[in-house]
N, C-alpha and C positions, 0 to 999 in steps of 0.2 A: 453675337447679336447681328441681325441683318440691318444694314445701314441704307440710307437713301441712295448713296452712290452704287451700292450693290444692285438695288432695284433698277436704277437707271441703266446699268449694264445689261440686266436681264431684258429690259425693254428694247434696247438697241439691238440685241442679238436675236430677238424673236421675229420671225418673218411670216408666221401664219397663225390663225386663231388657235390651232391645236398646240403649236410650239409655245405661243405666249402663255396659254393657260397652264401648260406643263411647267413653264419657268416660274410663273407666279405661285404655283402650287408648292414650290419649294419653301415658301414662307411658313407653311404650316402643314402638318399631317394629322389626320386626313383633311383634304380641302373642304369637304362639305360639313365638317363639324369642328371647326378650328376655334381656338382661343388665342387672342392676339392683343398685344399692347403696342401702341405707337407712342413713343416718348419724345421729349425734347422738341415739341412741335409749336409752331405759331398756330394756335388752335382756335377755330371759329365754330361755335356751337350751332349757329344758324337760326337762333331765336331773336335776332335783332341786337344782341349784345356785341360788344367790340371784341376783337381777337385777344386771346390769352397767350402770353409769352411762356415758353417752357411748359407747355401743356401736355397732358396725356389723355388718350382715349383707350378704353378697354372694351374688347368685344368677346363675348362668350356665347356659344350656341346660336350664332347668327344675330345676336342682339347687342346693343350698346349697354354696358353695365355701369360705366362711370366715364365722365369726361370733365377735365378741368385741370387746375394746378394742384400740385401736391398729392396726386393720386398714387396710392401704394400699389405696386404690381404684385399680385398673388404669386406664390411659388409655382414654378413649372410652366408659366405662360411665356410663349415666344415673344420676343420684343424686337421692335424696329426703332432704331434711333433716327428720328427725322432730321436731326442736325439743324434745327431752327426752321425747316421748311414748313410750308402751310399745309394744314389738314382741315378739311371741311366735311360736312355731311354731303352725301351724294346730292347733286343738284336736281331740282324738279321743274320740268317745263309745265307752266300753267295752261298752255293751249298749244296743241300740235295735231299733226295727222301721221305721226311716225308709226310705222307698222301697219297702217291702214292704206297707205299709198306708197308705191315704190317710185314710179315715174308718173307725174300728174298727167302728162299728155298721152300716156299709153293706157287705154281703157282697161286692158286686161290686168293691170297692176293697180288700178284705182278703184277702191271700194268705199270712197268717202260719201257717195250719194247714190240714190237709186230712184228711177221713175217707176214706182211700183204701186200696187193698191194700198201698201202700208206706209206709215210714216212714224208715228210715235213709238210703235212697237218694235221698230228695227233695233237690233242689238249689235253693235260693232265688234264685240269681243270675239266671236268665232272667226272673224276675218283678219285679226291681228296676226301678222307674220313675223315671228321672232328672227327669221333669217334675212329679213329685208336689210339692204345695205345701209339705209339711214339709221337703223338701230345701232349697228356697230360704229358708225361714224360719230353718232351722238355720245355713245359710251366713251369713246376715245377722248371726247371733250369734257368728260366728267359728269355727264347727265346720267342719272341712274333710274329715274322715274319720270313718267310723262302723262299728262292728261290728254287723251285722244278724243278729238271732237269730230262728229260727222257733219256733213253738209246737207242742206235741204235739197230735195228732189222736185216734187210737184206741190208742196205745201209748206206751211211755216214751221212745222215740226220736222226735225231731221232724224230724231231717234235718240237712243240711249248710248252715251259715251262711256268710256272706260278709263281706268287708271292702270298703267302697265309698268313693269320694270324692264330694264334694258339689258338684262343678264344674258350671258352666252349659253342659253338653254331653251327648251321649248315651252317652258311654263312662264309665259309673259304676263299673265293677268294678275294684277294686284287686287283690283275690284272691278268686276263686270257690272253693267247697269249702274254706274256710279252717279249718273245725272241724266236728265232729259234736256235736250237742246232745242231752242226755238229762236227764229229770226223775227225781230219786230222793228227794225230800222228801215233803211232804204231797201235792203234785200227782202225783208219781210213784206214790205208794201208791194214789191213786184210779185212775190209768191202768192199774195192774197188777191191779186187782180188789179193792182195799180195804185193803191192809196194806203196811207197809214190808218185812217179810220176803218177801212175794210180789214186790215190785218188785226187790229185790236178787237173788232167785233168777231172776227173768225176765232181768235184766240179765246175770248170770253165764252163764246158759244161752245167751243170744244171742251173747255173745262167744265161747263155746266153739264154737258152730255156725259163727261166722265163721272161727275157727281151722281147723275141719274143712274149710271151703270153700277156705281158702288152701292147705291140704295137697293137696287133690284136687278141683279145681273141676269136672272132668267127671263125677265120681261123686257130687257133692253132690245130695241129693234134697230140694229145697226144697218139694216138693209133698206130702211125707209129712204125715199127720195129726199126727205127733209133732213136726214142725219148727215152730219159732217164727219162723224167717226164711225168706222166699222167696229165690230165687237172687240177685235184684237187690239186696235189702237185705243179704244175707250178703256179697256182693262189696263193697258200700259200707263195711262195717265192717272189712274187711281192713286198710286203712291205719290204723285206730284200734288194733287189737290189735298191729300191728307198730310202733306209735309214730310212723308217718309223718304222721298227722293228729292234731291236738290233740282232746281230748275235753272239752267244756265240760259240767260237771255242776251242775245247779241244786239246791242244798240250803241250808237256812237254819240249822238247829239245830246246836249243838255235837256232839250225838250223831251226827247224820247226816254231819257233816264228818269225824269220826273214822272212820266206816264207809267213806266214800269213799276216804280215804287208805289204809285197809287193803286196798283192792282190788288194790293193787300187789303184794301178797304172792302172789296167783295170776296177775296179769297185769302183770309188772314193766315191760313196755315202754310202758304207758299214759302218755301225755303229758297230764296232768290240768290243767284250769283249773276252779276252783270259782267259781260264780256265785251271788250272794246273800249267804251267810255272815253273816246278821244277828247270829249268836252267835259269829262267828269269833274275837272277842277272847278268848273263854273257852279256846280251844285254839290260840291264835296260835303258841306255841312249836312245837307239832307241825306246823302248816302250814309254818312257816319251815324246820324241819328237813327236811321233805319237798320243799322248794323248789318248791312249787306256787303259782302266781300266783292272786290272788283279784280278782274283779270284784264290787264291793259298791255298795250305794246309800248315798250320803252324807247323805241327809236322813232316814233312819230313826231315830227316837228313841222310838217307842212300839210296844208289841207289837200287831201287827195280826192275828196268828194264834198258835196254840199253839207253832208251831215258832220263833216270834220273841219268846218271853216275856222273853228277856234283851237285847232290842234296846236299843241306846244310840247316841247320836250320836258317842260317843267310840270306837266300834268301829273305824273306819278308823285313827285315830291310834294306838290300842293295837296293832293288827296291824302297822302300819308300824314302831312302836317295837320290836316283837319281831323285825323283820327280814323280814316278809312283803312281797312286791311287790304293791301294791294299786292297782287301777284303779277308777274310778268310772263308773257307768252308771245308767240309769233302769230299775230292775228291774220296777216295776209296769207291767202291760200297758197300762193307759190312759195312762201317762206315757212310753211307749216312743217317742213322736213329739216329746216336749218336750225336745229336745237342748239348747235354749237354757238349760236349768236347770243345765248343767254347771258354769258359772262360779259359780253360787250354791252348788252342792254343795261346790266347792273352797274358796270364800270362807268358808263356814261352818266348815270345818276350821281355817282360820287364826283365825277369831274365837273358837273354843273355847279357845284359849290364854289368854283373858281370863276364862274361867269357872272359878271355884274347884272343884277336884276333877276337872275334865274333862281329856281328853287330845286335843290337836289336832295340827296340822302346821305346819311353817314355811311361808312363802310358796312357796319353791321346791319343797318336798315336795308341797304342795297342787297346784301347777300340773302336776307330774309325773303325778299321778293321772289327769289328763285330757289328757295329751300322750304322753310316751314310754312310760309304764307300760302302757297298753292296747296300744300298738304292739308292745312286747316280749312281752306275753302271747300275741299272735297270731303271734309269730315274724317280725315285720316291723320290729323295732327298728332294723335297719340301713337301712331304707328311708324310714320316716315317723316323725313324733312328736317330733322335736327339730330344732334348728338346727345340728346337728353336720355337718361337711363330708360330702358324698355323699348326704345325705338329700334327699327331695323338697322342692322350693321351695314348701312350704306355709307361708305367712307371713301374720300379721295385724298391722296397725297400729291401735292403739286410741287413743281420745280420753282415756283415764284408766286407772287400775289395772284390769286385766281381771277381777280377782276381786272388784271392787266392783260392786254391782248397778246403779249409775248409769252405768257405762261401757259403751261400744259400739264396734264396729269402725269405723274410718274407711276402711280399704281391706283387701281380702283377695286373696291370690294362692294358687292351687293349681297345683302343678307349674310355678311361675313364671309362670302366666297370670293376669292381673288378672280379677277376678270381679265381677259385679254384686252389690251389697249392698242391693237392694230386693227386695220380694216382694209378694204379693197383699195382705197385711195393711197394709204401709206405703203402698201405693198407695191403698187405701180410706181409710186414716187421712188422707192428704194431700187426698183428694177432699172429705172431709166436715169437715175441721178448721176451716175458715173459709168456710162457704158464703155465697155472694153472691146478690143478686137475679138472676134469669135462669137460664139453663142451667148445670148443674154442669160442672166440667171432666171431660173424658173419663176414665173410671176406669182402664182398662188394656187392653192388647191382647196377644195371643199373638204 
């Protein structure tokens, strides 16, 4: 039986993605079609429930087949004894730019936005780079899936975002064209000419034009000087107005959130997702009543702009308490590659329970904000984000409580495939940690 200490040894000895993958592949043969049981774990399902002691998770053909206490292991399945260590679903970042941006300040590696004739029709999926360093770094931190969000260029619509996996292969896309993204807060006001009323009017007019296109595509005149949408963008917004594609709206203030919720009066089919919501706690009952999921930043505790004057770190806890389904992501553009902060975000929510007057989350609730909740917001809750039967075999074995900053993954599986858990940073760390006389060890190779 493979033990957690054996896996730790493999991790320590691996110094390149190729070597790490080969080492972890020893857990099962063949690597791409493995059946695996992890036993004796402190097991977190990821659905909001609390951890299960002495739990077991079974993976077969890349899917979770069972997870919980008292699970019988079928004959012939390779087993790992976790020795009481933590096992969770692979973590899901609810908001990121991983794979879309390598270095934000280097234009050649930044595909987040474009000043082009197109806006809503832009699809980020073809630009996702599975070899980007932030993907390997995030995988090392236990992140296995991420929502990738574009930025606006010359209008309020940024285009169609994607959900990706962070596996060490070239097939990164879990779902292309997963949602449409629009700015309607302070940033949206800038993009629309300087005011919120202009942004809202522009938004409504564009959706009306998309409805016109849907009714009569052949007669839609996207070249008219009065048209705000060209034909390609109008076509891209048809799934949004029909409710077939979620619409992620970035707003922060309570006032803007209420305005977004009211859009359903004129466009009842809209499948809304609110991103940001720094002041969401102020209107949490309205959000919950509308059954609109929220993706928020868990580390916001100071007002960084006028639309975040009421920012508080209790925001997430208060919304969850009101019944809102809340995911956490990294809303700041410069932090959109720092997916490794997800566990810090969630851990802070647990720690808030010890702060007088603050509102935090239970451990299970906190893990849910970075696992099943973002999956559900994207309409993928039946596929990823938890260890319920039938979900993807995205599993992480940790050396400690995953919501504590000192903990790290020992092993990671995506779709049941063992993954390398080293990256460029760990290789450079190992190279220079204990330099000796003479030539340094080889740094790394592709």
